[in-house]
C-alpha positions in Angstrom: -0.2 0.0 -0.1 1.2 3.3 -0.7 2.1 5.8 1.9 -0.2 8.7 2.3 1.4 12.0 1.7 0.2 15.9 2.1 0.3 18.4 -0.3 1.7 21.3 0.7 -0.8 24.2 1.7 0.9 26.4 -0.5 0.6 24.3 -3.6 -0.6 26.0 -7.0 -2.5 22.5 -8.0 -5.8 23.5 -5.7 -7.7 26.3 -4.4 -10.4 27.0 -2.2 -10.8 30.7 -3.1 -13.8 31.8 -4.5 -13.4 32.8 -8.3 -13.8 36.4 -9.0 -16.9 36.1 -10.9 -20.3 34.8 -10.6 -23.3 34.3 -12.7 -24.5 37.3 -15.1 -27.2 39.5 -13.0 -25.6 38.9 -9.8 -22.6 41.0 -8.1 -20.0 38.6 -7.0 -20.8 39.5 -3.2 -24.2 38.3 -3.7 -23.6 35.6 -6.0 -21.0 33.9 -3.7 -23.3 34.8 -0.3 -25.9 32.5 -2.0 -23.2 30.0 -2.8 -22.0 30.1 0.6 -25.5 29.6 1.7 -25.6 26.0 -0.2 -22.8 24.6 1.6 -24.5 23.2 4.6 -27.2 22.1 2.3 -24.8 20.1 0.6 -23.3 18.8 3.9 -26.8 17.9 5.2 -28.1 16.3 1.8 -24.3 14.0 1.9 -25.5 13.2 5.4 -28.9 12.5 4.5 -28.0 9.8 2.0 -25.7 8.3 4.0 -28.3 7.9 6.5 -30.9 6.4 4.5 -28.6 3.9 3.2 -27.6 2.8 6.7 -31.0 2.3 7.3 -31.6 0.6 3.9 -29.1 -1.9 5.2 -30.4 -2.3 8.8 -34.0 -2.4 8.7 -35.4 -6.1 9.7 -39.1 -7.2 10.4 -42.2 -8.0 8.3 -41.8 -5.0 6.6 -38.3 -5.2 5.4 -38.3 -5.7 1.7 -41.1 -2.9 1.5 -39.4 -0.4 3.3 -35.8 -1.6 2.1 -37.0 -1.0 -1.7 -38.9 2.4 -1.0 -35.7 4.0 0.4 -33.4 3.0 -2.6 -35.3 5.6 -4.8 -34.9 8.3 -1.9 -30.9 7.7 -1.4 -30.9 8.2 -5.4 -33.1 11.6 -5.5 -31.0 12.9 -2.5 -27.5 12.5 -4.4 -29.1 13.6 -7.4 -30.1 16.8 -5.2 -26.3 17.0 -3.8 -24.7 17.0 -7.5 -27.4 19.8 -8.3 -26.5 22.0 -5.4 -22.7 21.4 -5.6 -22.9 22.3 -9.6 -24.8 25.7 -8.5 -22.1 26.6 -6.3 -19.5 26.3 -8.7 -21.5 28.4 -11.4 -22.0 30.8 -8.7 -18.0 31.0 -8.2 -17.7 29.2 -5.1 -16.0 26.1 -4.6 -18.2 23.2 -2.8 -16.8 21.0 -0.4 -18.0 17.6 -0.6 -15.3 16.1 1.9 -16.3 13.8 4.8 -14.0 16.0 7.3 -15.4 19.4 6.4 -19.2 17.7 6.7 -18.3 16.3 10.0 -16.8 19.9 11.2 -19.1 21.8 10.3 -22.3 20.0 11.0 -24.9 20.7 13.7 -26.3 17.4 14.4 -25.1 14.2 15.8 -25.0 10.7 13.9 -27.8 8.8 13.5 -28.6 6.8 16.2 -30.0 3.3 15.1 -28.2 0.4 14.0 -30.1 -2.8 13.3 -34.1 -2.2 13.9 -37.4 -3.0 13.3 -38.8 -1.2 10.3 -41.1 0.9 12.3 -38.2 2.2 14.3 -36.1 3.5 11.6 -39.0 5.2 9.8 -40.0 7.1 13.0 -36.5 8.0 13.3 -35.9 9.0 9.6 -39.2 11.1 10.2 -37.6 13.2 12.6 -34.3 13.1 10.1 -36.4 14.5 7.3 -37.8 17.1 9.7 -34.7 18.8 10.4 -33.4 18.8 6.7 -36.9 20.1 5.3 -36.9 23.0 7.8 -33.4 24.0 7.3 -34.0 24.1 3.1 -37.0 26.2 4.1 -34.7 28.6 5.9 -32.3 28.6 3.1 -34.9 29.2 0.4 -35.2 32.5 2.5 -31.6 33.2 2.7 -31.1 32.7 -1.1 -33.8 35.0 -1.9 -31.5 37.4 -4.0 -31.5 34.7 -6.4 -34.5 33.5 -8.0 -32.8 30.6 -9.7 -31.1 29.2 -6.6 -34.3 29.7 -4.7 -36.5 27.7 -7.3 -33.8 24.9 -7.2 -34.3 24.6 -3.0 -38.1 25.0 -3.8 -38.2 22.1 -6.2 -35.7 20.1 -3.7 -38.2 20.8 -1.1 -41.0 19.7 -2.5 -39.3 16.2 -3.4 -38.1 16.0 0.3 -41.4 16.7 1.6 -42.8 13.8 -0.7 -40.0 11.3 0.4 -40.8 12.4 4.2 -44.7 11.3 3.2 -43.9 8.0 2.2 -42.0 7.2 5.2 -45.1 8.7 7.4 -47.4 6.8 5.8 -45.8 4.0 7.6 -46.5 5.5 10.9 -50.0 6.6 10.7 -53.1 5.1 12.0 -56.3 5.7 10.2 -56.9 9.2 12.4 -53.6 10.1 10.7 -51.6 10.8 13.6 -48.2 9.5 13.7 -47.6 6.9 16.3 -44.3 8.7 16.8 -45.9 12.0 17.3 -43.9 14.0 20.3 -40.9 12.5 20.3 -37.8 14.6 20.5 -35.1 12.3 19.4 -34.4 9.4 17.1 -34.3 7.0 19.7 -37.6 8.3 21.4 -39.4 8.3 17.9 -37.9 4.7 17.8 -39.2 3.3 21.0 -42.9 5.1 20.5 -43.3 3.3 17.1 -42.0 0.0 18.6 -44.5 0.5 21.6 -47.2 0.5 19.0 -46.7 -2.9 17.8 -46.9 -4.5 21.5 
C-alpha cells in the first residue's frame, strides 16, 4: 500500500478561494453569499443520503422488503440533489466542499442513532431526520432570496423531500392520521414510540 502524502498548503494545483466572478445579473458578493448558503445544504444532503443507505441496510422485520426498496429511490434522489447544489455553487463562483471531514466539522447534528432495528423504528427516526433537513431547506430558501434561480432549485428539492417524508410517514400513521411517534424529541424516542405501538 502506498504511503499517504500531504500536499503543501501553498500548492498552486488547487484552490479553495472563490472565483472573481459569478453568474450574470448578480454581483460577485451576492453570488458568493448565495453559494455559501448552499454549502450546509450540500453537507446536510450528503449526510441524509448516507443515513438513508444505513437504514436501508439495517431494517429488519416483516415489512423489510417494502421499506428496503422504498429507500433506494430516495437515496438516489438525494444524491442527485447534492450534485445539483454543488454544481450551482461552482456556477456562482464558490468551490463546493464534499469532503467527509468538512461535513463532520461543520454539521450541527449528531450521527443517526439506530443500527439494526425494526422497520417502524427506523421510519420513525427517519421522519425526524427529514423534518430537520426540510426545515433547514426552507430556511435556505429565505436566505437565497436575492437569486430566484437558486431559490427555485431549493423549492423543487424541498417539494421532493416533503414527498419522501410523506412516504415514510404513511407507514407511521393510523387511520386517524396521527403519527405513532408524535411528540418524540429524538430518534431513539421516536423509535421507542413506534416499537411500543406493535406491542
